[in-house]
Every structure is written in structure tokens, then in C-alpha cells.
Biopython code that builds the backbone (N, CA, C, O; Angstrom):
import numpy as np
from Bio.PDB.StructureBuilder import StructureBuilder

atoms = [
    (1, "MET", "N", (99.170, 105.332, 123.365)),
    (1, "MET", "CA", (100.210, 104.949, 122.478)),
    (1, "MET", "C", (100.524, 103.128, 122.501)),
    (1, "MET", "O", (100.653, 102.403, 121.514)),
    (2, "HIS", "N", (100.584, 102.752, 123.892)),
    (2, "HIS", "CA", (100.674, 101.559, 123.613)),
    (2, "HIS", "C", (99.150, 100.753, 123.219)),
    (2, "HIS", "O", (99.269, 99.535, 123.093)),
    (3, "ILE", "N", (98.081, 101.182, 123.063)),
    (3, "ILE", "CA", (96.850, 100.906, 122.763)),
    (3, "ILE", "C", (97.004, 100.879, 121.114)),
    (3, "ILE", "O", (96.546, 99.883, 120.555)),
    (4, "TYR", "N", (97.439, 101.604, 120.538)),
    (4, "TYR", "CA", (97.905, 102.139, 119.681)),
    (4, "TYR", "C", (98.822, 101.086, 119.096)),
    (4, "TYR", "O", (98.445, 100.260, 118.265)),
    (5, "VAL", "N", (99.920, 101.158, 119.530)),
    (5, "VAL", "CA", (100.831, 99.817, 119.053)),
    (5, "VAL", "C", (100.526, 98.379, 119.392)),
    (5, "VAL", "O", (101.415, 97.529, 119.338)),
    (6, "SER", "N", (99.484, 98.136, 119.686)),
    (6, "SER", "CA", (99.202, 97.019, 120.176)),
    (6, "SER", "C", (98.100, 96.653, 119.316)),
    (6, "SER", "O", (97.831, 95.453, 119.273)),
    (7, "LEU", "N", (97.219, 97.670, 118.432)),
    (7, "LEU", "CA", (96.292, 97.005, 117.262)),
    (7, "LEU", "C", (97.223, 97.310, 116.351)),
    (7, "LEU", "O", (97.379, 96.216, 115.809)),
    (8, "LEU", "N", (98.055, 98.164, 115.735)),
    (8, "LEU", "CA", (99.085, 97.699, 114.647)),
    (8, "LEU", "C", (99.507, 96.600, 114.759)),
    (8, "LEU", "O", (99.280, 95.931, 113.751)),
    (9, "LYS", "N", (100.037, 96.072, 115.541)),
    (9, "LYS", "CA", (100.690, 94.638, 115.929)),
    (9, "LYS", "C", (99.825, 94.020, 115.061)),
    (9, "LYS", "O", (100.311, 93.714, 113.972)),
    (10, "GLN", "N", (97.941, 93.591, 115.379)),
    (10, "GLN", "CA", (97.371, 92.353, 114.714)),
    (10, "GLN", "C", (97.051, 93.005, 113.374)),
    (10, "GLN", "O", (96.233, 92.484, 112.616)),
    (11, "MET", "N", (97.605, 93.996, 113.107)),
    (11, "MET", "CA", (96.962, 94.126, 111.491)),
    (11, "MET", "C", (97.862, 93.935, 110.480)),
    (11, "MET", "O", (99.092, 93.994, 110.473)),
    (12, "ALA", "N", (96.805, 93.621, 109.359)),
    (12, "ALA", "CA", (97.853, 92.998, 108.292)),
    (12, "ALA", "C", (98.197, 94.553, 107.115)),
    (12, "ALA", "O", (97.394, 95.450, 106.858)),
    (13, "PRO", "N", (99.205, 94.454, 106.757)),
    (13, "PRO", "CA", (100.242, 95.226, 105.910)),
    (13, "PRO", "C", (99.570, 96.346, 105.835)),
    (13, "PRO", "O", (99.783, 97.357, 106.505)),
    (14, "GLU", "N", (98.532, 96.151, 104.808)),
    (14, "GLU", "CA", (97.744, 96.899, 103.807)),
    (14, "GLU", "C", (97.045, 98.080, 104.644)),
    (14, "GLU", "O", (96.979, 99.271, 104.342)),
    (15, "HIS", "N", (96.354, 97.179, 106.203)),
    (15, "HIS", "CA", (95.503, 97.895, 106.715)),
    (15, "HIS", "C", (96.399, 99.130, 107.495)),
    (15, "HIS", "O", (96.193, 100.342, 107.438)),
    (16, "LEU", "N", (97.561, 98.329, 108.311)),
    (16, "LEU", "CA", (98.590, 99.692, 108.590)),
    (16, "LEU", "C", (99.099, 100.229, 107.899)),
    (16, "LEU", "O", (99.816, 101.062, 108.453)),
    (17, "LEU", "N", (99.195, 100.258, 106.278)),
    (17, "LEU", "CA", (99.407, 101.613, 105.435)),
    (17, "LEU", "C", (98.421, 102.724, 105.606)),
    (17, "LEU", "O", (98.549, 103.931, 105.810)),
    (18, "ALA", "N", (97.004, 101.626, 105.399)),
    (18, "ALA", "CA", (96.218, 102.554, 104.817)),
    (18, "ALA", "C", (95.555, 103.521, 106.050)),
    (18, "ALA", "O", (94.782, 104.442, 105.787)),
    (19, "THR", "N", (96.049, 103.114, 107.688)),
    (19, "THR", "CA", (95.644, 103.540, 108.789)),
    (19, "THR", "C", (96.987, 104.652, 109.169)),
    (19, "THR", "O", (96.865, 105.702, 109.799)),
    (20, "SER", "N", (97.982, 104.214, 108.722)),
    (20, "SER", "CA", (99.030, 105.617, 108.745)),
    (20, "SER", "C", (98.833, 106.860, 108.222)),
    (20, "SER", "O", (99.069, 108.017, 108.569)),
    (21, "ALA", "N", (98.039, 105.974, 106.736)),
    (21, "ALA", "CA", (97.850, 107.205, 105.695)),
    (21, "ALA", "C", (97.037, 108.299, 106.281)),
    (21, "ALA", "O", (97.271, 109.505, 106.368)),
    (22, "LYS", "N", (96.107, 107.643, 106.630)),
    (22, "LYS", "CA", (94.766, 108.750, 107.283)),
    (22, "LYS", "C", (95.145, 109.377, 108.107)),
    (22, "LYS", "O", (94.941, 110.591, 108.088)),
    (23, "LEU", "N", (95.998, 108.629, 109.367)),
    (23, "LEU", "CA", (96.607, 109.269, 110.341)),
    (23, "LEU", "C", (97.045, 110.939, 109.923)),
    (23, "LEU", "O", (96.540, 112.056, 110.037)),
    (24, "CYS", "N", (98.336, 110.314, 109.359)),
    (24, "CYS", "CA", (99.395, 111.947, 108.962)),
    (24, "CYS", "C", (98.730, 112.628, 108.351)),
    (24, "CYS", "O", (98.931, 113.831, 108.512)),
    (25, "ALA", "N", (97.181, 112.038, 106.962)),
    (25, "ALA", "CA", (96.916, 113.288, 106.273)),
    (25, "ALA", "C", (95.804, 113.905, 107.030)),
    (25, "ALA", "O", (95.245, 114.857, 106.486)),
    (26, "GLU", "N", (95.269, 113.410, 108.534)),
    (26, "GLU", "CA", (94.776, 113.930, 108.939)),
    (26, "GLU", "C", (95.483, 115.322, 110.148)),
    (26, "GLU", "O", (94.852, 116.323, 110.488)),
    (27, "ILE", "N", (96.322, 115.111, 110.404)),
    (27, "ILE", "CA", (97.641, 115.349, 111.064)),
    (27, "ILE", "C", (97.666, 116.839, 110.677)),
    (27, "ILE", "O", (97.277, 117.867, 111.232)),
    (28, "LEU", "N", (98.593, 116.408, 108.896)),
    (28, "LEU", "CA", (99.085, 117.035, 108.077)),
    (28, "LEU", "C", (97.465, 118.242, 107.260)),
    (28, "LEU", "O", (97.533, 119.145, 106.426)),
    (29, "ALA", "N", (96.646, 117.855, 107.755)),
    (29, "ALA", "CA", (95.452, 118.428, 107.048)),
    (29, "ALA", "C", (94.579, 120.000, 108.293)),
    (29, "ALA", "O", (93.914, 121.032, 108.205)),
    (30, "ALA", "N", (95.340, 118.984, 109.429)),
    (30, "ALA", "CA", (95.022, 120.447, 110.982)),
    (30, "ALA", "C", (95.888, 121.379, 110.889)),
    (30, "ALA", "O", (95.591, 122.574, 110.872)),
    (31, "VAL", "N", (97.186, 120.873, 110.811)),
    (31, "VAL", "CA", (98.160, 122.327, 110.344)),
    (31, "VAL", "C", (97.850, 123.049, 109.495)),
    (31, "VAL", "O", (97.724, 124.258, 109.691)),
    (32, "CYS", "N", (97.730, 122.706, 108.803)),
    (32, "CYS", "CA", (97.204, 123.460, 107.414)),
    (32, "CYS", "C", (96.127, 124.121, 107.289)),
    (32, "CYS", "O", (96.180, 125.032, 106.463)),
    (33, "ASP", "N", (94.518, 123.874, 108.191)),
    (33, "ASP", "CA", (93.806, 124.223, 107.993)),
    (33, "ASP", "C", (93.936, 125.021, 109.468)),
    (33, "ASP", "O", (92.945, 125.186, 110.180)),
    (34, "GLY", "N", (94.966, 125.386, 109.756)),
    (34, "GLY", "CA", (95.252, 126.271, 110.905)),
    (34, "GLY", "C", (94.247, 125.516, 112.768)),
    (34, "GLY", "O", (94.434, 126.242, 113.745)),
    (35, "LEU", "N", (93.519, 124.463, 112.968)),
    (35, "LEU", "CA", (93.677, 123.843, 113.481)),
    (35, "LEU", "C", (94.277, 123.547, 114.515)),
    (35, "LEU", "O", (93.870, 123.865, 115.633)),
    (36, "LEU", "N", (95.615, 122.720, 114.232)),
    (36, "LEU", "CA", (96.642, 122.514, 115.152)),
    (36, "LEU", "C", (97.783, 123.652, 114.975)),
    (36, "LEU", "O", (98.246, 123.978, 113.882)),
    (37, "SER", "N", (98.110, 124.129, 116.049)),
    (37, "SER", "CA", (98.727, 125.093, 115.650)),
    (37, "SER", "C", (100.350, 124.255, 116.006)),
    (37, "SER", "O", (100.526, 123.372, 116.846)),
    (38, "VAL", "N", (101.298, 124.809, 115.157)),
    (38, "VAL", "CA", (102.826, 124.415, 115.711)),
    (38, "VAL", "C", (103.899, 125.184, 116.594)),
    (38, "VAL", "O", (105.063, 124.920, 116.898)),
    (39, "ASP", "N", (102.799, 126.547, 116.966)),
    (39, "ASP", "CA", (103.494, 127.833, 117.538)),
    (39, "ASP", "C", (104.118, 126.712, 118.822)),
    (39, "ASP", "O", (105.202, 126.748, 119.405)),
    (40, "ASP", "N", (102.891, 125.684, 118.982)),
    (40, "ASP", "CA", (103.305, 125.126, 121.022)),
    (40, "ASP", "C", (103.628, 124.338, 120.863)),
    (40, "ASP", "O", (103.592, 123.827, 119.744)),
    (41, "ALA", "N", (104.309, 123.587, 122.259)),
    (41, "ALA", "CA", (104.662, 122.347, 122.490)),
    (41, "ALA", "C", (104.118, 121.484, 121.978)),
    (41, "ALA", "O", (104.640, 120.669, 121.216)),
    (42, "GLY", "N", (102.421, 121.542, 122.480)),
    (42, "GLY", "CA", (101.933, 120.196, 122.355)),
    (42, "GLY", "C", (101.428, 120.535, 120.617)),
    (42, "GLY", "O", (100.551, 119.684, 120.767)),
    (43, "GLY", "N", (101.305, 120.806, 119.776)),
    (43, "GLY", "CA", (101.423, 120.826, 118.614)),
    (43, "GLY", "C", (102.281, 120.252, 117.835)),
    (43, "GLY", "O", (102.146, 119.397, 116.959)),
    (44, "ARG", "N", (103.749, 121.164, 118.504)),
    (44, "ARG", "CA", (104.820, 120.138, 117.245)),
    (44, "ARG", "C", (104.674, 118.988, 117.831)),
    (44, "ARG", "O", (105.211, 118.112, 117.153)),
    (45, "ALA", "N", (104.204, 118.595, 118.758)),
    (45, "ALA", "CA", (104.576, 117.440, 119.374)),
    (45, "ALA", "C", (103.973, 116.270, 118.573)),
    (45, "ALA", "O", (104.637, 115.258, 118.350)),
    (46, "VAL", "N", (102.720, 116.420, 118.149)),
    (46, "VAL", "CA", (101.244, 115.514, 117.372)),
    (46, "VAL", "C", (101.949, 115.657, 116.039)),
    (46, "VAL", "O", (102.042, 114.638, 115.355)),
    (47, "LEU", "N", (102.490, 116.861, 115.555)),
    (47, "LEU", "CA", (103.155, 116.918, 114.227)),
    (47, "LEU", "C", (104.389, 116.094, 114.366)),
    (47, "LEU", "O", (104.541, 115.235, 113.498)),
    (48, "GLN", "N", (105.349, 116.198, 115.344)),
    (48, "GLN", "CA", (106.603, 114.759, 114.898)),
    (48, "GLN", "C", (105.581, 113.443, 114.977)),
    (48, "GLN", "O", (105.539, 112.540, 114.141)),
    (49, "VAL", "N", (104.878, 113.537, 116.017)),
    (49, "VAL", "CA", (104.175, 111.960, 116.083)),
    (49, "VAL", "C", (103.610, 111.390, 114.831)),
    (49, "VAL", "O", (103.768, 110.191, 114.604)),
    (50, "GLY", "N", (102.795, 112.352, 113.785)),
    (50, "GLY", "CA", (102.795, 112.214, 112.430)),
    (50, "GLY", "C", (103.955, 112.055, 111.761)),
    (50, "GLY", "O", (104.308, 110.974, 111.289)),
    (51, "ILE", "N", (104.553, 113.026, 111.691)),
    (51, "ILE", "CA", (106.123, 112.892, 110.963)),
    (51, "ILE", "C", (106.501, 111.412, 111.089)),
    (51, "ILE", "O", (106.383, 110.717, 110.080)),
    (52, "ASN", "N", (106.932, 110.874, 112.198)),
    (52, "ASN", "CA", (107.680, 109.800, 112.561)),
    (52, "ASN", "C", (106.248, 108.076, 112.438)),
    (52, "ASN", "O", (106.767, 106.965, 112.337)),
    (53, "ILE", "N", (105.181, 108.136, 112.460)),
    (53, "ILE", "CA", (104.452, 107.358, 111.746)),
    (53, "ILE", "C", (104.905, 107.169, 110.212)),
    (53, "ILE", "O", (105.273, 106.170, 109.593)),
    (54, "PHE", "N", (104.752, 108.385, 109.876)),
    (54, "PHE", "CA", (105.068, 108.434, 108.445)),
    (54, "PHE", "C", (106.286, 107.845, 107.903)),
    (54, "PHE", "O", (106.129, 107.031, 106.993)),
    (55, "ARG", "N", (107.352, 108.079, 108.253)),
    (55, "ARG", "CA", (108.690, 107.694, 108.365)),
    (55, "ARG", "C", (109.045, 105.697, 108.594)),
    (55, "ARG", "O", (109.575, 104.835, 107.893)),
    (56, "THR", "N", (108.551, 105.724, 109.630)),
    (56, "THR", "CA", (108.552, 104.209, 109.922)),
    (56, "THR", "C", (107.707, 103.430, 108.677)),
    (56, "THR", "O", (108.082, 102.344, 108.234)),
    (57, "GLN", "N", (106.227, 104.316, 108.059)),
    (57, "GLN", "CA", (105.912, 103.356, 107.384)),
    (57, "GLN", "C", (106.584, 103.702, 106.477)),
    (57, "GLN", "O", (107.560, 102.967, 106.628)),
    (58, "MET", "N", (106.805, 104.361, 105.531)),
    (58, "MET", "CA", (107.692, 104.284, 104.376)),
    (58, "MET", "C", (108.888, 103.369, 104.291)),
    (58, "MET", "O", (109.212, 102.736, 103.286)),
    (59, "VAL", "N", (109.641, 103.367, 105.698)),
    (59, "VAL", "CA", (110.182, 102.113, 106.152)),
    (59, "VAL", "C", (109.974, 100.786, 105.905)),
    (59, "VAL", "O", (110.714, 99.949, 105.387)),
    (60, "LEU", "N", (108.906, 100.710, 106.330)),
    (60, "LEU", "CA", (108.517, 98.995, 106.319)),
    (60, "LEU", "C", (107.571, 99.144, 104.596)),
    (60, "LEU", "O", (107.167, 98.018, 104.305)),
    (61, "CYS", "N", (107.327, 99.787, 103.926)),
    (61, "CYS", "CA", (106.643, 99.703, 102.675)),
    (61, "CYS", "C", (108.059, 99.293, 101.893)),
    (61, "CYS", "O", (108.214, 98.224, 101.302)),
    (62, "GLN", "N", (109.074, 100.359, 102.005)),
    (62, "GLN", "CA", (110.763, 99.587, 101.551)),
    (62, "GLN", "C", (111.138, 98.117, 101.859)),
    (62, "GLN", "O", (111.750, 97.352, 101.114)),
    (63, "TYR", "N", (110.688, 97.883, 103.019)),
    (63, "TYR", "CA", (110.979, 96.423, 102.783)),
    (63, "TYR", "C", (109.943, 95.970, 102.880)),
    (63, "TYR", "O", (110.008, 95.383, 103.961)),
    (64, "GLU", "N", (108.595, 95.762, 102.332)),
    (64, "GLU", "CA", (108.362, 94.955, 101.444)),
    (64, "GLU", "C", (108.183, 94.739, 100.163)),
    (64, "GLU", "O", (107.705, 93.726, 99.652)),
    (65, "LEU", "N", (108.657, 95.913, 99.518)),
    (65, "LEU", "CA", (108.636, 96.149, 98.161)),
    (65, "LEU", "C", (110.671, 94.971, 98.180)),
    (65, "LEU", "O", (110.836, 93.867, 97.661)),
    (66, "ARG", "N", (111.239, 95.409, 98.582)),
    (66, "ARG", "CA", (111.942, 94.500, 98.553)),
    (66, "ARG", "C", (111.318, 92.864, 98.764)),
    (66, "ARG", "O", (110.759, 92.316, 97.814)),
    (67, "LYS", "N", (111.420, 92.411, 99.621)),
    (67, "LYS", "CA", (110.699, 91.292, 99.953)),
    (67, "LYS", "C", (110.510, 90.737, 98.574)),
    (67, "LYS", "O", (111.237, 90.021, 97.885)),
    (68, "VAL", "N", (108.815, 91.500, 98.273)),
    (68, "VAL", "CA", (107.982, 91.124, 97.121)),
    (68, "VAL", "C", (109.143, 91.194, 96.308)),
    (68, "VAL", "O", (109.736, 90.130, 96.482)),
    (69, "SER", "N", (109.931, 92.093, 95.299)),
    (69, "SER", "CA", (110.891, 91.760, 94.705)),
    (69, "SER", "C", (111.746, 90.984, 94.351)),
    (69, "SER", "O", (112.068, 90.784, 93.180)),
    (70, "TRP", "N", (112.529, 90.104, 95.976)),
    (70, "TRP", "CA", (113.178, 89.274, 95.813)),
    (70, "TRP", "C", (112.348, 87.573, 95.205)),
    (70, "TRP", "O", (112.539, 86.657, 94.405)),
    (71, "ILE", "N", (111.531, 87.965, 96.093)),
    (71, "ILE", "CA", (110.426, 86.291, 95.823)),
    (71, "ILE", "C", (110.387, 86.267, 94.523)),
    (71, "ILE", "O", (110.729, 85.247, 93.924)),
    (72, "SER", "N", (109.824, 87.753, 93.644)),
    (72, "SER", "CA", (109.166, 87.275, 92.209)),
    (72, "SER", "C", (110.185, 87.361, 91.334)),
    (72, "SER", "O", (109.953, 87.357, 90.125)),
    (73, "SER", "N", (111.899, 87.480, 92.005)),
    (73, "SER", "CA", (112.801, 87.138, 91.265)),
    (73, "SER", "C", (113.375, 86.274, 91.570)),
    (73, "SER", "O", (114.561, 86.589, 91.667)),
    (74, "THR", "N", (113.157, 85.030, 91.853)),
    (74, "THR", "CA", (113.697, 83.565, 92.546)),
    (74, "THR", "C", (112.640, 82.758, 91.414)),
    (74, "THR", "O", (112.567, 81.530, 91.406)),
]
sb = StructureBuilder()
sb.init_structure("model")
sb.init_model(0)
sb.init_chain("A")
sb.init_seg("    ")
for serial, (resi, resn, name, xyz) in enumerate(atoms, 1):
    if name == "N":
        sb.init_residue(resn, " ", resi, " ")
    sb.init_atom(name, np.array(xyz, "f"), 0.0, 1.0, " ", f" {name:<3s}", serial, name[0])
structure = sb.get_structure()
């Protein structure tokens, strides 16, 4: 996880969003396809990581949108 975090810190916001979206989509697709079982603790942990990444990116996107709205309104 530390490697992932250090890579994220170096990415531009648009790359962060694209990477997070891809990761979330792959995790959700694995659950839907039955490749990742949510019946065991490991599968639930991976799904929770995907949900947390998605949640974090949504907060960051909202922050960026507010910042852009504020800049354009001044």
C-alpha cells in the first residue's frame, strides 16, 4: 500500500481519477463475475479497499470542482 500511495502523490489529478476509476471497475467486475468472493474475509477486504478508493476520489473530485467553480466565479 505504501508504494501505491507514493505513486498517487506524484500523479496529476486527472491521472489519479483515471487510475482510481480503473481500479474500482476491475474490483467490481471481479465481484460481479464471481472471480472475487465476498463470502470470505480476503474478498471483503479487497472490496472494501475499492470502495474506500472510490469514496476518497469522489471527495477529491468534489474539492476540485469547488475550487474550479470558485476560480471561475471571481
